[in-house]
C-alpha positions in Angstrom: 69.9 100.5 44.7 71.9 98.3 42.4 75.0 100.4 43.2 74.4 99.9 46.9 73.9 96.2 46.5 77.1 95.8 44.4 79.0 97.7 47.0 77.6 95.5 49.8 78.5 92.3 47.8 82.0 93.6 47.3 82.4 94.3 50.9 81.1 90.9 52.0 83.4 89.2 49.4 86.4 91.1 50.9 85.5 90.0 54.4 85.3 86.4 53.3 88.7 86.6 51.6 90.2 88.2 54.7 88.7 85.6 56.9 90.1 82.8 54.8 93.5 84.4 54.9 93.4 84.7 58.7 92.4 81.0 59.0 95.3 80.1 56.7 97.7 81.9 59.0 96.6 79.7 61.9 97.4 76.4 60.1 100.9 75.2 60.8 102.6 73.1 58.3 104.6 70.2 59.9 107.6 69.3 57.8 107.8 65.6 56.9 111.0 64.1 58.4 112.9 61.5 56.5 112.5 57.9 57.7 114.7 56.9 60.6 116.8 53.8 60.0 116.8 51.6 63.0 119.9 49.5 63.5 120.0 46.7 66.0 123.5 46.7 67.3 123.7 43.1 68.3 126.8 41.0 67.5 126.1 37.7 65.7 127.2 34.5 67.5 130.8 33.7 67.0 131.3 30.9 64.5 133.6 28.0 65.4 135.9 26.4 63.0 135.5 22.8 61.8 135.9 20.0 64.4 139.2 18.1 64.0 139.5 15.5 66.8 143.2 14.7 65.8 144.3 18.4 65.8 146.5 17.8 68.9 148.6 14.9 70.1 147.4 14.1 73.6 149.7 11.5 75.2 149.4 9.8 78.6 153.0 9.8 79.9 152.4 8.1 83.2 149.6 6.9 85.5 149.2 5.9 89.1 152.8 7.0 90.0 152.9 7.0 93.8 154.0 10.3 95.3 154.1 11.4 98.9 152.8 14.8 99.8 152.9 15.8 103.5 152.5 12.3 104.6 149.6 11.6 102.1 149.9 9.0 99.4 148.8 10.4 96.0 148.6 8.9 92.6 150.0 11.0 89.7 148.6 11.1 86.2 150.6 13.1 83.6 149.7 14.0 80.0 151.4 16.0 77.3 149.6 17.9 74.6 151.3 19.1 71.4 150.2 20.9 68.3 151.9 19.1 65.3 150.9 21.7 62.7 150.9 25.2 64.4 149.7 28.1 62.4 146.7 30.4 61.9 144.2 27.7 61.2 144.4 27.7 57.4 146.1 25.4 54.9 146.0 22.5 57.3 147.4 24.3 60.3 145.9 24.5 63.8 145.8 27.5 66.1 147.3 27.3 69.5 145.1 25.5 72.0 143.6 27.7 74.6 142.7 25.0 77.1 141.3 21.5 77.4 139.5 19.3 79.8 137.4 16.2 80.3 134.2 15.0 82.1 134.8 12.9 85.2 133.3 9.5 85.0 130.3 9.2 87.2 131.9 6.3 89.1 134.8 8.5 90.2 134.4 10.2 93.6 135.2 13.9 93.1 136.6 14.0 96.6 139.5 11.8 95.4 140.7 14.6 93.0 143.4 16.0 95.3 145.2 18.6 93.1 146.3 19.4 89.6 149.0 21.3 87.8 150.3 22.4 84.3 153.7 23.1 82.9 155.3 24.6 79.8 158.3 22.2 80.0 157.6 19.4 82.4 159.8 20.9 85.0 158.2 24.1 86.3 154.7 23.4 87.5 151.8 25.6 88.4 149.4 23.9 90.8 145.7 24.5 91.2 142.7 23.0 93.0 140.7 20.9 90.4 137.0 21.7 90.1 134.3 20.1 87.9 132.0 22.7 86.4 130.6 23.8 83.0 133.0 25.5 80.6 130.8 28.1 79.0 133.6 29.3 76.6 132.9 26.4 74.2 129.8 24.5 72.9 131.4 21.1 72.4 130.9 19.6 75.8 128.1 21.3 77.9 128.3 19.0 80.9 130.6 19.7 83.8 134.3 19.1 83.1 137.7 19.2 84.8 139.4 22.0 82.9 143.1 22.6 82.5 143.2 26.3 81.8 146.5 26.3 79.9 147.1 25.7 76.3 149.9 25.2 73.7 152.4 27.6 72.2 153.6 26.8 68.7 154.8 23.2 68.3 156.1 22.9 71.9 154.4 20.3 74.1 152.6 21.4 77.3 152.3 19.1 80.3 149.4 18.4 82.7 149.1 16.5 85.9 146.3 15.3 88.1 146.7 13.8 91.6 144.2 11.4 93.1 144.0 9.9 96.5 143.1 6.4 95.1 144.4 4.5 92.0 142.3 4.4 88.9 142.6 2.3 85.8 143.2 3.7 82.3 140.2 4.3 80.0 141.6 4.3 76.4 138.3 5.7 75.0 137.7 8.5 77.5 136.3 11.7 76.1 137.9 15.1 76.3 137.6 18.4 74.5 139.9 21.2 73.4 139.3 24.9 72.8 141.4 26.8 70.3 140.9 30.0 68.3 137.9 30.9 66.1 139.4 29.3 63.0 139.9 25.8 64.5 137.3 26.1 67.2 136.7 23.3 69.7 136.2 19.5 69.3 135.7 16.4 71.3 138.3 13.6 71.0 139.3 10.3 72.7 142.3 10.0 75.0 143.7 7.8 77.7 141.8 9.0 80.7 140.7 7.5 84.1 138.3 4.7 84.8 137.2 3.2 88.1 138.0 -0.4 87.0 136.0 -3.5 86.9 132.8 -4.2 85.0 130.7 -2.5 87.6 133.1 0.5 87.8 134.3 -0.2 91.3 137.9 0.3 92.2 139.7 -3.0 92.6 
């Protein structure tokens, strides 16, 4: 009897071992993957260089010069812009100006802005229709501006004209802005701009 019981115990033990082995075959081991590095591929905002309001020489060459255009009397304003220290923006130099512009005084009727032009030499002019809108390429002036989309090249002066249908007075403290490269950025400066005239801003 003892022999039979021992044989039965051994058989049961073998069955339990086989059952455990079968169960272990059904268990799948999932390999642990290495952590995935997530990179946010966003470009940081471009940094502008320091603001230098005197970086360029902006000179009013003439104002209210009467010209005739197809029987219409216009008043011509001409400025020159020059970079006195052209370079890469280091060691006191200033990068080429990309463009510049200025807000139009609220008292000025936008309908009186007839046309505009720019020139590399004061002789050959490229005309365009002036518009007053926001210049999103720079953060210095976020209100609508009249933009001259032409810059400077080295130390040579560039020339700019604006034609109006009525005469305006000179505002010696008008605000303007320039946009240059990333090293010298943009800045607001004062220049001889246009003003309606009179204490109440009305044209006299």
